[in-house]
C-alpha positions as CSV (number, residue, x, y, z in Angstrom):
1,M,-7.5,7.8,3.4
2,N,-9.6,6.9,6.2
3,T,-9.5,9.7,9.1
4,Q,-11.9,7.4,11.1
5,K,-10.5,7.6,15.0
6,I,-10.4,3.6,16.5
7,T,-11.4,3.2,19.9
8,P,-8.2,1.6,21.7
9,Q,-10.0,-1.2,23.8
10,I,-9.1,-5.4,23.8
11,L,-11.4,-8.0,24.0
12,K,-13.0,-8.7,27.0
13,G,-11.2,-11.7,29.0
14,F,-8.1,-10.5,27.4
15,R,-5.5,-8.0,28.9
16,D,-2.5,-5.6,28.4
17,F,0.3,-6.2,30.7
18,L,2.1,-2.8,31.5
19,P,5.9,-3.4,32.5
20,N,5.0,-2.7,36.4
21,I,2.6,-6.0,36.2
22,A,4.7,-7.8,33.3
23,I,8.2,-7.6,35.9
24,K,5.9,-9.4,38.7
25,R,5.2,-11.5,36.4
26,N,8.2,-12.5,34.9
27,Y,10.0,-12.9,38.3
28,V,7.5,-15.5,39.3
29,I,8.3,-17.2,36.1
30,E,12.1,-17.2,36.3
31,K,11.5,-18.4,40.6
32,L,9.4,-21.3,39.1
33,K,12.1,-22.3,36.2
34,I,15.1,-22.1,38.4
35,I,13.3,-25.2,40.8
36,F,11.7,-27.3,37.6
37,E,15.0,-27.2,36.1
38,Q,16.9,-28.0,39.5
39,F,14.5,-31.2,39.1
40,G,15.4,-32.3,35.7
41,F,12.3,-30.4,33.7
42,D,13.4,-29.2,30.7
43,P,11.4,-26.2,28.4
44,L,8.9,-26.9,25.6
45,E,6.8,-24.5,23.1
46,T,4.1,-25.6,21.4
47,P,2.2,-24.0,19.0
48,A,-1.2,-21.5,20.0
49,L,-2.9,-23.1,16.7
50,E,-3.5,-27.1,16.7
51,Y,-5.9,-28.8,14.4
52,A,-9.5,-29.1,16.1
53,E,-9.5,-32.6,15.5
54,T,-6.6,-32.9,18.0
55,L,-8.1,-30.4,20.7
56,L,-11.8,-32.1,20.4
57,G,-13.2,-35.1,22.4
58,K,-9.7,-34.9,25.0
59,Y,-11.4,-32.8,28.2
60,G,-14.4,-33.9,28.2
61,N,-17.9,-32.6,26.6
62,E,-18.3,-29.2,29.1
63,A,-14.5,-28.3,28.5
64,D,-15.6,-28.8,24.6
65,K,-17.5,-26.1,24.6
66,L,-15.1,-23.6,25.7
67,L,-12.8,-24.7,23.1
68,Y,-12.1,-21.7,20.3
69,L,-12.3,-23.1,16.9
70,F,-12.9,-21.7,13.4
71,E,-12.0,-22.5,9.8
72,D,-8.8,-20.7,8.7
73,R,-8.2,-19.5,5.5
74,G,-6.9,-22.7,4.3
75,K,-10.3,-24.5,4.8
76,R,-8.6,-26.3,7.9
77,K,-10.4,-26.8,10.9
78,V,-7.9,-25.8,14.1
79,G,-8.3,-23.9,17.5
80,L,-6.2,-22.2,20.5
81,R,-4.5,-24.3,22.7
82,Y,-7.0,-25.2,25.9
83,D,-4.6,-26.4,27.8
84,Q,-0.9,-27.7,27.2
85,T,-1.4,-31.1,28.3
86,V,-3.3,-32.2,25.1
87,P,-0.5,-30.3,22.3
88,L,2.1,-32.6,24.9
89,A,0.4,-35.9,24.4
90,R,0.4,-34.5,20.3
91,V,4.6,-34.0,20.9
92,I,5.2,-37.2,22.3
93,A,3.1,-39.0,19.2
94,Q,4.6,-36.9,16.9
95,Y,8.6,-37.2,18.1
96,K,8.8,-40.1,19.6
97,N,11.6,-41.5,17.8
98,Q,13.7,-38.4,18.3
99,I,13.1,-37.8,22.1
100,S,14.0,-39.2,25.1
101,F,12.4,-41.6,27.9
102,P,11.0,-40.8,29.9
103,F,10.3,-37.0,29.0
104,K,10.9,-34.6,31.4
105,R,9.1,-31.4,30.4
106,Y,8.2,-27.8,31.8
107,Q,5.8,-25.1,29.3
108,I,5.1,-22.1,30.7
109,Q,2.7,-20.0,27.5
110,P,-0.7,-18.9,27.2
111,V,-4.0,-21.2,26.6
112,W,-7.5,-19.8,25.7
113,R,-10.9,-20.9,26.8
114,A,-14.2,-19.4,25.6
115,D,-15.2,-19.4,29.2
116,N,-17.9,-16.2,30.8
117,T,-15.3,-13.9,32.7
118,Q,-15.2,-12.8,36.1
119,K,-13.1,-12.7,38.9
120,G,-9.7,-14.3,38.4
121,R,-11.2,-16.0,35.1
122,Y,-10.1,-15.0,32.0
123,R,-10.2,-16.4,28.1
124,E,-6.6,-15.8,27.7
125,F,-4.5,-16.6,30.8
126,L,-0.7,-18.1,31.4
127,Q,-0.8,-21.3,32.4
128,C,3.2,-23.2,34.2
129,D,2.9,-27.1,33.5
130,I,5.6,-29.6,34.6
131,D,5.2,-33.4,33.0
132,T,7.1,-36.6,33.3
133,V,6.4,-38.5,30.0
134,G,7.6,-42.6,29.9
135,A,7.7,-43.4,33.8
136,G,4.8,-45.6,35.2
137,G,5.9,-45.5,38.8
138,I,4.4,-44.0,41.8
139,Y,7.9,-42.0,42.1
140,A,6.9,-40.1,39.2
141,D,4.0,-39.1,41.0
142,A,5.9,-38.2,44.0
143,E,8.9,-36.4,42.4
144,I,6.2,-33.8,40.7
145,I,4.2,-33.7,44.2
146,S,7.8,-32.5,45.7
147,C,9.0,-30.4,43.3
148,V,5.7,-28.0,43.2
149,I,5.9,-28.0,47.1
150,K,9.6,-26.4,46.5
151,A,8.9,-23.9,44.0
152,T,5.7,-22.6,45.9
153,K,8.2,-22.0,49.2
154,N,10.8,-20.8,46.5
155,L,8.1,-18.0,45.8
156,G,7.6,-17.3,49.6
157,F,4.6,-19.2,50.6
158,K,4.5,-20.5,54.0
159,N,1.1,-22.1,53.9
160,V,0.4,-24.3,51.2
161,K,-0.8,-27.8,50.7
162,M,-1.1,-30.6,48.0
163,I,-4.6,-32.5,48.6
164,I,-4.5,-35.2,46.8
165,N,-6.8,-38.5,46.2
166,D,-7.0,-41.1,43.8
167,R,-9.1,-41.1,40.5
168,S,-9.8,-45.0,40.1
169,V,-12.5,-44.6,43.1
170,F,-14.6,-43.0,40.6
171,V,-14.2,-45.4,37.5
172,N,-18.0,-46.6,37.6
173,L,-19.0,-43.0,38.0
174,K,-20.5,-41.1,34.4
175,P,-18.5,-38.4,33.5
176,E,-20.4,-36.1,34.3
177,F,-20.6,-37.1,37.6
178,I,-17.2,-36.8,38.4
179,V,-17.5,-32.9,37.3
180,S,-20.6,-32.0,39.9
181,I,-18.4,-33.8,42.5
182,D,-15.5,-31.3,41.6
183,K,-17.6,-28.5,42.7
184,L,-17.8,-29.3,46.2
185,A,-15.7,-27.0,47.5
186,K,-17.4,-24.3,45.5
187,I,-21.3,-24.9,45.9
188,G,-21.2,-27.3,48.8
189,K,-22.9,-30.6,49.0
190,N,-26.1,-29.2,48.4
191,G,-25.4,-27.8,45.2
192,V,-23.3,-30.7,44.3
193,V,-26.9,-32.8,45.4
194,K,-29.0,-30.7,42.8
195,E,-26.6,-30.9,40.0
196,L,-26.9,-34.5,40.5
197,I,-30.2,-34.7,40.6
198,N,-30.7,-32.8,36.9
199,K,-28.1,-35.2,35.8
200,G,-30.3,-38.4,36.6
201,M,-29.5,-39.3,40.0
202,S,-32.3,-39.5,42.6
203,K,-32.1,-37.4,45.6
204,D,-31.9,-40.3,47.6
205,Q,-29.0,-41.7,45.7
206,A,-27.6,-38.5,45.3
207,E,-27.4,-37.2,49.0
208,K,-25.8,-41.0,50.3
209,F,-23.3,-40.8,47.7
210,I,-22.1,-37.1,49.1
211,N,-21.9,-38.5,52.5
212,S,-20.7,-41.5,51.8
213,F,-17.3,-39.4,51.0
214,D,-16.7,-38.8,55.1
215,K,-15.9,-42.0,55.4
216,T,-13.5,-42.8,52.5
217,K,-10.3,-44.0,53.6
218,P,-7.1,-44.3,51.0
219,T,-7.1,-46.3,48.7
220,P,-3.5,-48.7,48.7
221,H,-2.2,-46.3,46.0
222,I,-2.5,-43.5,47.8
223,I,-0.9,-44.3,51.3
224,S,2.0,-46.4,48.8
225,L,2.3,-42.4,47.5
226,F,2.2,-40.8,51.3
227,K,5.1,-43.0,52.2
228,I,7.5,-41.7,49.3
229,L,6.5,-38.2,50.0
230,A,7.2,-38.3,53.7
231,S,10.9,-40.4,53.3
232,N,11.4,-37.0,50.2
233,G,10.9,-34.5,53.4
234,L,7.5,-33.7,53.0
235,K,4.4,-33.2,56.3
236,E,1.8,-35.2,55.9
237,N,-1.0,-32.9,57.2
238,E,1.0,-30.1,56.8
239,D,2.6,-30.1,53.0
240,F,0.0,-32.6,51.6
241,E,-3.6,-34.4,53.1
242,F,-5.7,-36.9,51.6
243,D,-9.3,-35.6,50.6
244,P,-11.7,-38.1,49.0
245,T,-14.0,-35.4,47.3
246,L,-11.4,-33.8,45.2
247,A,-12.3,-35.2,41.4
248,R,-10.6,-33.0,38.7
249,G,-13.2,-32.4,36.6
250,L,-11.1,-33.5,33.2
251,D,-11.8,-37.0,31.7
252,Y,-7.9,-38.3,31.3
253,Y,-7.0,-38.6,34.8
254,T,-6.6,-42.3,35.1
255,S,-5.2,-42.7,39.4
256,T,-3.4,-39.8,41.1
257,I,-5.0,-36.9,41.3
258,Y,-4.0,-33.5,43.5
259,E,-4.4,-29.7,44.0
260,L,-2.6,-27.1,45.3
261,I,-3.9,-24.9,47.7
262,C,-2.9,-22.0,50.1
263,M,-4.3,-21.8,53.6
264,D,-3.9,-18.0,53.0
265,Y,-5.9,-17.3,50.0
266,S,-9.5,-17.9,49.3
267,S,-10.3,-17.5,45.7
268,G,-9.3,-21.7,45.4
269,S,-6.9,-23.9,44.4
270,I,-3.7,-22.2,42.3
271,G,-3.0,-25.4,40.5
272,G,-3.6,-28.9,40.0
273,G,-2.7,-32.0,38.0
274,G,-2.8,-35.7,37.9
275,R,-1.8,-39.2,35.8
276,Y,-3.3,-39.4,32.5
277,D,-1.7,-42.9,31.6
278,K,-4.2,-43.2,28.6
279,L,-4.3,-40.3,26.9
280,I,-1.0,-40.2,24.6
281,G,-2.3,-43.8,23.4
282,Q,-5.0,-42.1,21.7
283,F,-3.4,-40.4,19.1
284,I,-0.2,-44.0,19.1
285,G,-2.5,-46.4,19.5
286,N,-1.0,-47.7,23.0
287,N,-0.3,-46.0,26.5
288,I,2.1,-44.5,27.8
289,P,2.4,-43.2,31.3
290,A,2.3,-39.7,32.2
291,V,2.0,-37.5,35.3
292,G,2.0,-33.7,35.3
293,F,0.8,-30.6,37.2
294,A,0.0,-27.1,36.3
295,F,-0.1,-23.8,38.2
296,G,-3.5,-21.5,37.5
297,F,-0.5,-18.6,36.9
298,D,-3.3,-15.4,37.8
299,R,-4.3,-17.6,40.9
300,L,-0.7,-17.7,42.1
301,L,0.0,-14.1,41.2
302,E,-3.2,-12.8,43.1
303,A,-2.6,-14.9,45.9
304,M,1.4,-13.6,45.9
305,E,-0.1,-9.9,45.9
306,I,-2.0,-10.2,48.9
307,L,1.1,-12.1,51.3
308,Q,2.8,-9.3,49.4
309,L,5.5,-11.7,47.9
310,L,6.4,-9.7,45.3
311,P,8.5,-7.4,44.5
312,T,7.9,-3.7,45.1
313,V,9.6,-2.7,41.3
314,S,7.6,-0.9,38.6
315,S,10.7,-1.1,36.2
316,S,13.6,-3.5,35.5
317,T,16.2,-0.2,35.3
318,K,18.4,0.5,38.2
319,V,20.1,3.6,37.4
320,F,19.3,6.8,35.5
321,V,21.5,9.1,33.4
322,T,21.3,12.4,32.8
323,I,22.2,14.8,30.6
324,F,23.3,17.3,32.5
325,S,23.8,19.7,28.6
326,D,24.2,18.6,24.5
327,E,27.7,19.3,25.0
328,L,28.2,16.7,27.7
329,L,25.9,14.2,25.7
330,Q,28.6,11.8,25.2
331,T,30.1,11.8,28.6
332,S,27.1,10.8,29.6
333,I,26.5,8.4,26.8
334,D,29.9,6.8,27.5
335,L,28.6,6.6,31.2
336,V,26.0,4.2,29.7
337,S,27.7,2.2,28.3
338,I,30.1,1.1,30.9
339,L,27.3,0.8,33.3
340,R,25.9,-1.9,30.8
341,N,28.9,-3.2,30.0
342,N,29.0,-4.4,33.9
343,N,25.5,-5.9,33.8
344,I,23.6,-2.4,35.3
345,N,20.2,-1.8,33.7
346,T,20.9,1.5,32.3
347,D,18.3,3.8,30.7
348,I,19.0,7.2,29.5
349,N,16.5,9.5,27.7
350,L,17.9,10.9,24.2
351,D,15.5,13.5,24.1
352,S,18.4,16.5,24.0
353,D,16.0,19.5,24.7
354,L,14.9,17.9,28.0
355,R,15.6,20.0,31.5
356,L,17.6,17.9,34.0
357,D,14.4,18.8,36.5
358,K,12.1,16.7,33.8
359,Q,14.6,13.8,33.5
360,L,14.5,13.8,37.0
361,K,10.7,13.5,37.3
362,Y,11.0,10.7,34.3
363,A,13.4,8.3,36.7
364,N,10.6,8.9,39.6
365,K,7.9,8.1,37.7
366,K,9.3,4.6,36.7
367,S,10.4,4.2,40.0
368,I,13.7,4.2,39.0
369,P,16.1,3.4,42.3
370,Y,19.4,5.9,41.5
371,V,20.0,8.8,39.2
372,V,23.7,9.9,38.0
373,I,24.5,13.2,37.2
374,I,27.5,14.2,35.5
375,G,27.7,18.6,35.1
376,P,30.8,20.4,33.9
377,E,31.9,20.4,38.3
378,E,31.6,16.5,38.3
379,V,33.8,16.5,34.8
380,A,36.6,18.4,36.2
381,S,36.4,16.5,39.4
382,G,36.2,13.1,37.7
383,K,34.1,12.2,39.6
384,V,29.9,11.7,38.9
385,V,27.0,12.2,41.8
386,L,24.9,9.2,42.6
387,K,21.2,10.0,44.1
388,D,19.0,7.2,45.8
389,M,15.8,8.1,44.2
390,K,14.1,6.4,48.2
391,T,16.3,8.9,50.6
392,G,17.3,11.7,48.9
393,E,21.0,10.7,49.5
394,Q,23.5,11.9,47.1
395,F,27.5,10.0,47.0
396,K,30.1,11.4,44.7
397,L,32.0,8.7,43.3
398,T,34.7,7.8,41.0
399,Q,33.7,5.4,37.8
400,E,34.7,2.7,39.6
401,E,33.1,3.4,43.1
402,L,29.7,3.9,40.7
403,V,30.2,0.4,39.1
404,N,30.9,-1.3,42.4
405,K,28.1,0.4,44.3
406,L,25.5,-0.4,41.2
407,C,26.6,-3.9,41.0
408,K,26.4,-4.4,45.2
């Protein structure tokens, strides 16, 4: 038998989420789902692995380099999901006779990119998408934007804005130029000019091109969209605004593009998306209109952490029931069952050798807000002691009073 010690470690760019972090992530996911479903979006899940040909050639040359591609045991060329838009297009093509259009779905699953790791950038991360497929009108674009703004406000954000542009203004540009323009906010005018020169523009062309954005006006498409957003109760320059430099680097966008920014968070946008009316046509031969948005979940979470919008609890358990002695073990177990049957998250440590003080330390370490103590005196009186672990305050309560208090 091999007794060599294995070093516990994970791959660079991948993460474990211990309960105190996972609770916060689940909190955000559930809040997003509430709004997504209010707007009529239903959940969809797709496999982590797709055929390589499904993924390749959909994102652009730079993005294709970040795909995790390999050959499986059946000698099939496969790849890990890079985003959730291309798998959605594959689903539409595969199940077009089984789904109703417009098809509105949300998808919250991990994606994988073989990217250089840095602060806020990982090789496995969660994406939260909403998309409407089969509705070509501008109202579908407005609905996505309205849904995203409401979702972020539901999370507690007060200072967020959707910046919007029309990708069609870049239609005659080479894709590699669009990728550089999309970096304008990150590397500045000089950085973009340098990139454009390296990609074939003259210095004079590059400088004129970048400076031309200062005079760019919204297209008729954007003007119409803004009128609908205003009729939906959103305010221009507060909830949304025009930005002619927004480009979105992926190749599949066709008209409306947008990114969500938080003015109180300086590490970049917290999501983005747009209309991609030709992507699904690559699978079925004829174009189907589609529009969507994806939250950058890690940036969203980081922004909420900075703005103190996340719950402070590190356990989903509300109350811990102690075991006073072996003789009273069944009494404690019975109370646990009663509390759980009343939908109260309840924990108990069934190590019978654990002293009462160690049980209290266990509950305190897990940040469980309440502890119940049932000793011989409590059994005789028909009551229990409920201890508030934050204040130290104790209450003597009947079983019914205990359930009522914890339910509040």
